[in-house]
C-alpha positions as CSV (number, residue, x, y, z in Angstrom):
1,M,93.8,114.7,127.0
2,M,97.0,112.6,125.8
3,T,99.7,115.5,125.6
4,P,103.6,113.8,125.6
5,T,105.8,114.8,128.1
6,P,109.0,117.0,126.4
7,K,112.1,116.9,128.2
8,A,113.9,119.3,130.3
9,G,116.1,121.9,128.2
10,N,114.6,120.4,125.1
11,I,113.0,123.0,122.1
12,F,109.8,120.7,122.4
13,T,109.1,122.3,126.1
14,S,108.3,125.8,124.9
15,E,106.4,124.5,121.9
16,A,103.6,121.8,123.4
17,P,101.2,124.2,124.6
18,L,101.0,125.4,121.0
19,G,101.3,122.8,119.7
20,V,98.3,121.4,121.7
21,W,96.3,124.1,120.4
22,G,97.6,123.4,117.1
23,G,96.7,120.0,117.1
24,R,93.2,120.5,118.0
25,L,93.1,123.1,115.3
26,L,93.5,121.0,113.0
27,M,90.9,118.0,113.9
28,V,88.2,120.8,113.8
29,S,88.8,122.0,110.2
30,F,87.6,119.6,108.2
31,F,84.2,121.1,109.7
32,L,85.0,124.4,108.5
33,P,83.9,126.3,105.4
34,Q,86.0,125.7,102.2
35,T,88.2,128.6,102.0
36,P,89.1,128.5,106.3
37,Q,89.7,124.9,106.2
38,I,92.9,125.1,104.1
39,L,94.2,127.8,106.6
40,A,93.1,125.7,109.3
41,A,94.7,122.5,108.7
42,M,98.0,123.9,106.6
43,V,98.8,126.1,109.3
44,P,99.7,123.6,112.1
45,C,101.1,121.2,109.9
46,L,103.7,124.1,108.8
47,Y,104.1,124.9,112.2
48,F,104.8,121.4,113.1
49,V,107.3,121.2,110.2
50,I,109.3,124.5,111.4
51,C,109.7,123.1,115.1
52,S,110.8,119.7,113.8
53,I,113.5,120.9,111.5
54,R,114.3,124.0,114.1
55,S,114.9,120.8,116.3
56,K,117.5,119.6,114.0
57,E,115.8,116.2,114.7
58,P,117.1,114.0,111.5
59,V,114.5,112.4,109.4
60,P,114.9,108.8,108.1
61,R,115.5,108.9,104.4
62,S,112.9,106.1,103.7
63,N,110.6,108.8,105.2
64,Y,110.9,110.9,102.3
65,L,110.5,108.0,99.7
66,W,107.5,106.2,101.4
67,A,105.8,109.9,100.8
68,F,106.7,109.8,97.4
69,V,105.0,106.4,96.8
70,I,102.2,107.1,98.6
71,G,101.7,110.4,97.0
72,S,102.7,109.4,93.8
73,F,99.2,109.1,92.1
74,Y,98.8,112.6,92.7
75,L,101.4,112.9,89.8
76,L,99.6,111.6,87.2
77,N,97.5,115.0,87.0
78,I,100.7,116.7,86.6
79,L,101.7,114.2,84.1
80,A,98.3,114.8,82.9
81,F,98.6,117.9,81.4
82,P,100.9,117.6,77.9
83,L,98.2,115.2,76.9
84,T,95.3,117.2,77.7
85,P,93.4,119.2,75.2
86,V,93.4,123.2,75.5
87,E,89.4,123.3,76.5
88,Y,90.0,120.8,79.3
89,T,93.0,122.3,80.8
90,H,91.2,124.6,83.0
91,F,89.1,121.7,85.0
92,L,92.7,119.5,85.2
93,G,94.4,122.8,86.8
94,L,91.7,122.8,89.5
95,L,91.9,119.4,90.1
96,C,95.6,119.9,90.6
97,Q,95.1,123.0,92.9
98,R,92.6,120.5,95.0
99,R,94.6,117.3,94.7
100,I,98.2,119.0,96.0
101,T,97.7,117.9,99.3
102,I,97.9,114.5,98.2
103,L,101.3,114.5,97.8
104,L,101.6,117.7,100.4
105,M,100.4,116.0,103.7
106,P,102.8,112.4,103.5
107,V,105.5,115.0,103.2
108,M,104.7,117.4,105.8
109,F,104.0,114.1,108.0
110,A,107.6,112.9,107.0
111,I,109.3,115.7,108.1
112,I,107.3,116.1,111.6
113,T,108.9,114.5,114.2
114,P,107.6,111.4,116.2
115,Y,106.8,113.4,119.4
116,F,104.6,116.1,117.1
117,R,103.1,113.0,115.4
118,E,101.8,111.7,119.2
119,L,100.9,115.2,119.8
120,I,98.6,115.8,117.1
121,M,97.5,112.3,117.8
122,G,96.6,113.4,121.4
123,Q,94.2,115.9,119.9
124,I,92.1,113.3,117.6
125,L,89.0,113.3,120.5
126,Y,88.3,116.9,118.6
127,F,87.6,115.8,115.8
128,V,84.6,114.0,117.7
129,Y,83.7,116.9,119.5
130,A,83.6,119.1,116.6
131,C,81.3,115.9,114.4
132,F,79.3,116.4,117.3
133,V,79.0,119.9,117.2
134,V,77.7,120.0,114.0
135,C,75.3,117.6,113.5
136,L,73.6,119.1,116.7
137,A,73.7,122.1,114.9
138,G,72.6,121.1,111.7
139,N,69.6,118.8,112.8
140,A,68.4,121.8,115.6
141,D,68.2,123.4,112.4
142,F,66.1,121.1,110.9
143,L,63.8,120.8,113.8
144,Y,63.6,124.8,113.6
145,H,62.7,124.6,110.2
146,Y,60.1,121.9,110.5
147,F,58.6,123.4,113.6
148,T,57.5,126.7,112.0
149,G,56.4,125.4,108.7
150,G,60.0,126.2,107.0
151,V,59.6,122.4,106.0
152,H,57.6,121.5,102.9
153,T,57.9,118.1,102.4
154,L,59.4,115.3,105.5
155,S,61.2,113.4,103.2
156,H,64.9,112.4,104.0
157,V,65.6,114.5,100.6
158,E,64.7,117.8,101.9
159,Y,66.4,116.8,105.3
160,R,69.4,115.8,103.5
161,V,69.3,119.0,101.3
162,M,68.7,121.3,104.6
163,F,71.8,120.0,106.3
164,E,73.9,120.5,103.7
165,E,72.9,123.9,103.1
166,F,73.4,124.5,107.0
167,T,76.6,123.2,107.6
168,G,78.4,123.2,104.0
169,I,79.1,119.3,104.6
170,H,77.8,116.4,102.0
171,P,76.0,113.8,103.6
172,T,77.7,111.2,102.4
173,Y,81.2,113.2,103.8
174,M,79.5,113.9,107.3
175,G,78.6,110.1,107.3
176,M,82.3,109.1,106.9
177,F,83.1,111.7,109.7
178,L,80.5,110.6,112.0
179,C,81.7,106.7,110.9
180,F,85.4,107.8,111.7
181,A,84.3,109.3,115.3
182,V,82.2,106.6,116.2
183,C,85.8,104.3,115.3
184,I,87.5,106.5,117.0
185,M,85.0,106.3,120.5
186,L,84.7,102.5,120.6
187,L,88.8,102.7,120.3
188,L,90.5,105.6,121.6
189,Y,88.4,106.9,124.6
190,P,89.3,106.4,127.9
191,A,86.5,104.2,130.2
192,H,88.1,103.8,133.8
193,D,85.0,104.1,135.5
194,R,81.3,103.9,135.4
195,K,81.1,108.0,134.7
196,S,83.2,108.1,131.6
197,S,81.5,104.7,130.6
198,I,78.1,106.2,130.3
199,V,79.8,109.6,128.5
200,K,81.4,107.1,126.2
201,Y,78.7,105.1,125.1
202,S,76.3,107.8,125.2
203,L,78.3,109.8,122.7
204,V,78.7,106.9,120.3
205,Y,74.5,106.1,120.2
206,V,74.1,109.8,119.6
207,L,76.8,109.5,116.7
208,V,75.4,106.5,115.1
209,V,71.7,107.9,115.1
210,F,73.0,111.2,113.3
211,L,74.5,108.7,110.9
212,L,71.0,106.5,110.6
213,A,69.6,110.0,109.8
214,L,71.4,110.8,107.1
215,L,71.7,107.2,105.9
216,A,74.8,107.5,103.8
217,K,74.8,103.8,102.9
218,S,78.6,103.5,102.0
219,P,79.6,104.6,105.4
220,L,76.8,102.8,106.8
221,I,77.8,99.6,105.3
222,A,81.5,100.4,106.3
223,L,81.0,100.7,110.0
224,V,78.9,97.3,109.7
225,F,82.3,95.6,108.5
226,I,84.7,97.6,111.3
227,C,81.7,96.6,114.0
228,L,81.9,92.8,113.0
229,H,86.1,93.1,113.2
230,F,85.7,95.0,116.6
231,A,83.7,92.1,117.5
232,Y,86.0,89.9,116.3
233,I,89.0,91.3,117.6
234,S,87.2,91.8,121.6
235,R,86.1,88.3,121.4
236,K,87.4,86.7,124.3
237,V,85.9,90.0,126.4
238,L,82.8,90.4,124.0
239,Y,80.6,89.7,127.0
240,R,81.8,93.4,128.6
241,Y,80.2,94.8,125.3
242,K,76.5,93.4,126.1
243,A,75.4,96.8,127.1
244,L,77.5,98.7,124.4
245,I,76.0,95.9,121.6
246,A,72.1,96.4,123.5
247,G,72.6,100.1,123.1
248,L,72.9,99.9,119.3
249,L,70.4,97.4,118.5
250,A,68.1,99.6,120.7
251,A,69.3,103.0,118.5
252,V,68.8,101.2,114.9
253,V,65.3,100.0,116.0
254,A,65.0,103.4,117.6
255,A,65.8,105.7,114.4
256,G,63.7,102.8,112.4
257,Y,60.4,104.1,114.2
258,F,61.0,107.4,115.2
259,I,63.2,109.2,111.8
260,P,61.3,109.3,109.4
261,F,64.2,109.1,106.6
262,F,65.5,105.7,107.8
263,G,62.0,104.0,106.7
264,Q,62.3,106.3,103.3
265,R,65.6,105.2,102.4
266,I,64.8,101.3,103.7
267,K,62.2,101.2,101.3
268,E,63.6,102.3,98.3
269,I,65.8,99.3,98.8
270,F,63.1,97.1,98.6
271,Q,61.4,98.8,95.6
272,F,64.7,98.2,93.6
273,A,64.6,95.1,94.7
274,D,61.0,94.4,93.0
275,K,61.8,96.7,90.5
276,K,59.6,99.1,91.3
277,G,60.6,102.9,90.6
278,T,62.5,105.0,88.6
279,V,65.1,107.7,88.9
280,A,63.0,110.3,89.9
281,D,61.3,108.6,92.8
282,N,64.3,105.9,93.8
283,S,68.0,106.8,94.7
284,M,68.6,103.2,94.0
285,Y,67.8,103.5,90.4
286,V,69.9,106.1,89.9
287,R,73.1,104.7,91.2
288,Q,72.5,101.6,88.6
289,E,72.4,104.6,85.8
290,I,75.7,105.9,87.3
291,W,76.9,102.3,87.1
292,N,75.7,101.6,83.4
293,V,77.3,104.8,82.4
294,D,80.7,104.5,84.1
295,T,80.8,100.8,83.0
296,D,80.0,101.6,79.4
297,L,82.4,104.3,79.2
298,L,85.1,101.9,81.0
299,K,84.7,99.0,77.9
300,Q,85.8,101.7,75.9
301,H,88.4,103.6,77.2
302,W,89.8,100.6,79.5
303,L,93.7,100.7,78.5
304,T,94.3,104.5,78.2
305,G,91.7,106.2,79.9
306,V,90.2,109.8,78.3
307,G,92.0,112.2,81.3
308,P,90.2,113.8,83.8
309,G,89.1,117.2,81.6
310,R,87.9,115.3,78.6
311,M,85.8,112.4,81.0
312,L,83.7,115.3,82.6
313,H,82.7,116.7,79.2
314,M,81.8,112.9,78.1
315,L,79.8,112.6,81.3
316,H,78.0,115.6,81.0
317,E,77.0,115.0,77.2
318,R,75.6,111.4,78.1
319,Y,73.6,112.8,80.8
320,F,72.4,115.8,78.6
321,F,71.2,113.2,76.0
322,Y,69.6,110.9,79.2
323,S,67.9,113.9,80.6
324,I,66.0,114.2,76.9
325,S,65.4,111.3,76.5
326,H,63.5,110.5,79.7
327,R,61.9,114.1,80.1
328,F,64.1,114.3,83.7
329,P,66.8,116.6,84.4
330,V,69.7,114.9,85.8
331,G,73.3,116.2,86.5
332,Y,75.4,113.6,87.7
333,Y,78.7,114.7,85.9
334,D,81.0,112.6,87.5
335,P,81.3,109.1,88.2
336,H,80.6,108.6,91.3
337,N,83.1,106.2,92.4
338,E,86.7,107.1,92.9
339,Y,88.2,103.8,91.1
340,F,86.2,104.4,87.8
341,D,87.2,108.2,88.2
342,Q,91.1,106.9,88.2
343,W,90.7,104.6,85.8
344,L,89.0,106.4,83.5
345,S,91.2,109.7,84.1
346,F,94.3,107.9,83.5
347,G,93.7,104.4,82.3
348,I,95.3,100.7,83.7
349,I,98.4,102.9,85.5
350,G,95.6,105.1,87.7
351,I,93.7,102.5,88.9
352,V,96.8,100.3,89.2
353,L,98.7,103.0,91.5
354,L,96.0,103.2,93.7
355,L,95.0,99.8,94.1
356,V,99.0,99.5,95.4
357,V,99.1,102.9,97.6
358,L,95.9,101.3,99.4
359,V,97.5,97.7,99.8
360,I,100.4,99.8,101.1
361,H,98.9,101.3,103.8
362,F,96.5,98.6,104.6
363,I,99.6,96.5,104.8
364,R,101.5,99.4,107.1
365,S,98.3,99.1,109.5
366,L,98.3,95.6,110.2
367,R,101.9,95.7,111.0
368,A,101.7,98.0,113.2
369,K,98.6,96.7,114.7
370,N,96.7,100.1,114.2
371,H,93.1,99.3,114.5
372,L,91.6,102.6,114.0
373,Y,94.2,103.0,110.8
374,L,92.7,100.0,109.5
375,Y,89.1,100.9,109.7
376,L,89.7,104.5,108.5
377,L,91.1,102.3,105.2
378,L,88.1,100.1,105.4
379,L,86.3,103.7,105.1
380,F,87.7,104.8,102.3
381,S,87.8,101.9,100.5
382,I,84.0,101.1,100.5
383,T,83.1,104.9,100.5
384,F,85.3,105.0,97.1
385,F,82.3,102.6,95.5
386,T,79.9,105.3,95.4
387,E,81.8,108.6,96.1
388,T,84.9,110.5,94.1
389,V,86.1,111.5,97.4
390,L,89.5,112.6,95.9
391,S,87.9,115.4,93.6
392,R,86.1,117.2,96.9
393,Q,88.2,119.5,99.2
394,R,86.6,118.1,102.2
395,G,87.3,114.0,101.1
396,V,91.0,114.9,99.9
397,M,91.8,116.4,103.0
398,F,90.1,114.2,105.0
399,Y,92.3,111.5,103.2
400,A,95.6,113.4,103.1
401,V,95.8,114.5,106.7
402,F,94.8,111.1,108.4
403,T,96.0,108.4,105.9
404,S,99.5,110.8,106.4
405,L,99.5,110.5,109.8
406,F,98.6,107.1,110.8
407,F,101.1,105.8,108.0
408,F,104.3,107.9,110.0
409,Y,102.6,107.4,113.2
410,P,104.2,104.7,114.8
411,V,106.9,105.8,117.3
412,R,110.5,104.6,117.7
413,G,110.9,102.6,120.9
414,R,107.2,102.3,122.0
415,G,104.4,99.9,120.8
416,T,102.1,100.8,118.0
417,E,99.0,99.1,118.8
418,T,95.9,101.2,119.1
419,R,96.0,102.3,122.7
420,P,93.0,104.7,124.8
421,L,93.8,107.9,125.3
422,P,94.3,108.6,129.1
423,P,91.8,111.1,130.5
424,Q,92.2,114.5,130.6
């Protein structure tokens, strides 16, 4: 695994081994239960900050300014307190606690020296390993229940429910992790010989199959765009990836044949296109209803928003009456769309600020020629259309850690292009 070589007599000489384990802990923290997750992510970051301060390496003032800019939309949550009715302040307080890392992580990575940022990046493959282990365990648990009679119906709904119960990770967020893990493997995993190539592409295929089994739509759509871009930047040597392309197509075909959930989800899409089905038996109609409710609220409060606490209350009321009128219980109590969430919560200022921050990140990734950074942003930008990613702890941590790391990752005196990691 890539570990920067410290100079003799440098403070980093004694800190490097512990820093490597800190980086690995940070990479696997996204898959831990929520309470340990905070400790597993914050402790290594605090350690890197302390070591960076002890090194007395000067931090450019621009780093603090950029940290404030890319974390600035968190401040809207704080500024909303005086304008929030008392009955909604409890939810706003919980939201502020959950989202604090949106501002805290940029500040930490602004202070962390280039050496330690490079060290953390050197452990990024442990994110892939952890992703693989969690999915393997989740699927093994499902198969165990299936063969012992614990599965009542072989449906994608029961599969996703059982997967989330066992892993503690919502399928869409696991889909995001899998998509990002595939990107890491494609861009950073070394393939210097036949053996390493077999390991690399075998792991990519397995991760794709796990993703197809969960069939989280937004991460899959994001992966399609990512693969198209990867094919474009590799167009001059595309013939070298014939085996990879054939294998991916085979994985998709095999998933459609052997994984019943894949076919069930595809059937839902065709039913929706043919205008057959209801919210009771087709998730596409659920999404349509969520979209209708969100846009209806947005038409009334597009300028100033209603505040995050009041927004949740209004959505709760609407779905309560929807359940009564349709005689079907629903519980879609958030917008399921990060753009709408920011817009309805904070008005036009909220959506503009979120878009400005995303544009800044995109510009940074393009200037740095960091394709992994770019793919991460594509993943977030697309998933934001179907999930309120920044309202769940896993989504907040995933966004805050990696966008902050990549934003400040470029190392002085070295190229910033995405480059493979050397073998262990």
